[in-house]
N, C-alpha and C positions, 0 to 999 in steps of 0.2 A: 692549327686554324689558318687556312690563307686565306687573302685576300687579291685585289686586286687594285693594280695605281692605276693612277691619271695617267690619262695617254698623253706621251712630252708633244712638244708644241702647241697644243690644245688649253681654250679656257678651262676656270673651274666648269664641273659639271653641275650642274641647277638644282634644287631640291626634288622635283618631279623626277628629274634622270635618275638623281639616286635612290627615292624609294623605287623604283621599277629595275635598278642593279640588284637592290638587297633581296627582290621581293625573288626575281630568275636566281641571282647566284647564292643567298643567305649570307652571304659576307661583303663587305666591300672596306679597302681602306681608305679612309681619309686624309686629307691635309696634314702634315704633322707641324701645327699650329703652337707657337713657344708660349710661355705662362705671361711675356707680355704684351704677346696680340689677344690674347683673350679677355686679359685684363683689362684692356683698354677699349674694352665695347660691351655694352652689355643690352638685354632684352629690353623694350618698351615693353611695360606689363601687361598692357591691352592690344598687344601685337598680333594675338591669336582670339577669337573667339572663345566664350567662357565653355562653350562645349567641346571645344579643342584639347583645352586647359586639364581639366576633368580634375579631379581632387587631389592635386599638385602639392608636395611638401611646402609651405610657407617657411621653412626654415630649413637647411640641406643637413646643420647640426644634428645631431654631436659625429658625425664622421668627417667631413670635410673640416672642419675648424678645430678638430681633437689633438689633443700635444702630441707632439710626434708624427704627426699623419705627415705621409709624403706630399709632394708641392705634385701640380699638375703636370701633364710632359713639356717637353721643349727647354727646358731650364732651370737650376736646382735653384733651391729658396739663398735668396741673400743670406749673409752673416749676420747675425744679433748684433745690432748697435750697442757698443757699450755707455756705461749707466750715464746719463745725463748728457745725450749726445744722438743727434736725429740727422738721418740722411738729408742734404739738400733739396729741398723742393724744387730748384729749378731741376735738378738731375732726374727727378722722376716723373715732372711734368715733360721733361724734353723726351725722355724716353717712350713715354705714351705717343706723344707728338708723332715722333717716328714709327711706332710702331702702325699707327692708325693711317699714315702716307704709304706705308710698308704694304697693309692689306689693301690700302686703294688700289696700289700699281698695280698687285695680281688680281686682281677683279674680284676680292670676295666684299668688298664695300665701295658703296657708292654714298657721297653729300646729301645731303637732304632726305627727307621722309616722301613717298609717295602718299597724294591725299588718296582718301579712303573713296573706294569704288561708290559712288549713288547708286541708292536701290537696289546692291546688291544683296540676295536672299540668304540669311544665318546658315539656312538648309544647304547651301549649296556641296559643303563641303570639298570646295575644289582644292586639290594640292597646292599653297602658296608658291610662288616662285621664288618670293623676298619676303623680308619681315623689317618691321620696323625697329630700328633700335638707337640708343646711344652712343657717343666716341668721348671720349675724352679731347678737350679742347685745351691749346695751347694757350698760354699766359697767364691764365690765374688757377690757381689750384683750386681742384675741385669741381673746375667748369665744365661744361660738356655742351655735343652738337649734338641736332639729328642728324642720324645716317640712314642707310639702308643696307639688311645686312643680306648678303649672295650663298647661293651656293653652300660649301664646308662648313664655310663660318655660321653661315643661319641655322644650321641642323646642330652643331656641336653649342651653339649659344643657347639656342630653344633649348635642347634637352637638359642640359646643365641648369638651367635656368629655373625649368617649371616639371621638374620629374615627380611620378608619382610614388618611388622607391626609387634608393639606392644602396647597392649592396659592394659589400668592401671586403677585399682578400688581404688578409696578413700573414705572416708564417711568423713562426718561434724560431727566434737566434740560437736556442741547443734545444734538440726536438726530445733530446734524452732527459731534459729537464726542464719541460714547459715551465711550469709555477703556474700562475695565475695570467688569465689571458689578458697583459696589460697595455700602455696606451705606446708600448716601444717597440713594439713588434713589426717589422719593416711593408708599408702597405707594397701587395705585389699588383693589382690590379683593381679598378672600381668597374661596374656596370649599373648607365643608369637606364631606365626606363620611362619613356613619356607616356602619355595617356591616348595617344594617336599621334603617326599612325603605329601597326605592330611591328616595331622594331628596338633594338635596343644600343644603345651605346657604351661601348666598351673602351676605357679610358687605362695607357699605362703610365702612371707618374715615375716623374723624373728617378732616375734610377734606377729604377724594376726593373728585372731579368725575365719577365714573362715570354718575349720572345715575340710580340706582337708589335705593329708600328702602335704611337702612340696616341692613335685613334681608330676605332674601325666598328662600321655600322652592321649590326648582326641581326636575323629575322627571329622574331619574339621564341619561333617553335625549337633554336640552336641556344636560349638561354641558360635554361636548367642544367644541361648537361656539359656548359661552357664551366658554368660554374660548380659544378659536382668535380668535372677536371680539373679544376683548380685548386678543388680540395684534395684530388689524388686518387681519386676514381676514377674508371672508366669502366660505364652502366654498357654501354655497348659489349666490350670484349668479354665483361661479365657474363653477359648474357647469351651471346655464342659460345662462350668456353665448353664445351662438353664435360660430363661427369669423370671427374679426376683429372681434370686440367691444373695445373696450377694457376692457372689466372681464374677458376672458379671455389668462391668461397667454399668451406666446410658447412654443411647446414648443422644444427644448431641451436639451442637456446643464449639467448644473447644475455648470457650471466654476468651482469659488471664484478669488474678486478679493482683492486687496490690498481691504481696508474704506475705506482713505484714496481710494482714486480713485474711488470711486461713494457717499461718505457725503453729499457735497454736495445730493443730491435725498433723504435722509432725513426725510422728517415725522414719523417717531417712531420711537422703539427701544425694544420692550419686554424684558424681564427676566420667564418666568416658572420659579417656583421651585416645587418639590413634596417634600413630607415624606414618604413612606410608612414604615410600621411593617416595620422586617424583624428579627424578634425582641423585646428588649428594646429594642433601637438603634434609630435613625432612620436612613433613609437619604435623603439629598438630592439632587436631580435638577434640574437645569436645562438650559432654553433661550432662547436671546437672537434676538429676531428683529425685523430693520428692517423700515421700511416709507414705501414712498416712487414718487408714479408710476404708481400703482395695480398695486404689483409688492413683492414680499417675499423676503427677504434671511435665510437663516442665519446669526449673528453668532458666529466659532468662533475658540477661541486665548486664552492666559491675558490677552490686551491687546485680546482683539476685532478681533486685525488681519487675519482673512479675512469674505469676504461670500461665502455661496454661493446662489444663486438655491434659491426654493422654490416651489412650486404649492402653493396653498390645500388641495387636497384631501390633498399628502404632509406637508401641516405637518398636518392634522385627524390624520395616521396618529402623526407622532411625538408627538403633545401625547395622544393614548391611551395609546402607550407610555407616559411619564411617569407614567402613572395609575394602570399594571398593576401590584401586587404582586408582586414579588422571587420567585421560583420557592419559595423553602424559608421563605416568609411561612407 
């Protein structure tokens, strides 16, 4: 995946400009915010009209708060505190205040919120250039103050706050012995989908090695194949390969076999989990894919004890199904 960086010497690109860039180029790299910076701000729940929010996830768990889940980009998770000890409140408050000051200096945040435009037509659907939000206020723990979010900060905060689905890719530490797909598998990448516009936000957690900048905005038509690619399959290469090419999977029935009989050839085992909105609840869907010797298998069963061969094009269809909202959404 390629991306475009912010031009040196310029201020941060506005949201309308980013929408145009991703529509033209297909993908664009965003500013690499730290965890402290993103934790210091939040979207005003009413910043977007309901038509723009859509059926978003009321709670992003169990993905983002799952035990063992990696933290967001730019900063590793702090070490757990010893029993009976809490981090000094003053230090946490000071770090948040420093992050807000830094964001303001970079041009991603402005203190105070702009008043709503009187008489604005709800159906206008003009791309907003800024969004109302809240920032941590210094002095009192838990205090907040109104701010205006701009540019890449508004984009990242908006999409992470109100996604209609979140996809998470994690990898087995020992591909030859995948075992159950537990929460200790390191997270490689996450993808968030807003209700509108048709873009996807790719997030690389701290410590991941996906070869991406921390945040990338991609056009929605690239989302499925990006996820399939992170699961180890190149759909385009498989479709372009000629009969007899090593890259072309052999035709034949997808007969499951015991995983133990084939796991020695696994070079990677990847788990794709997708959380989609189902009313006020969260529906979690999972797919586990093994890759080795230019072949792919779907691992099934509570202990991943069965391996069913799968072609890249079929895997693409399975991933599409995972991202499809439930019929009653």
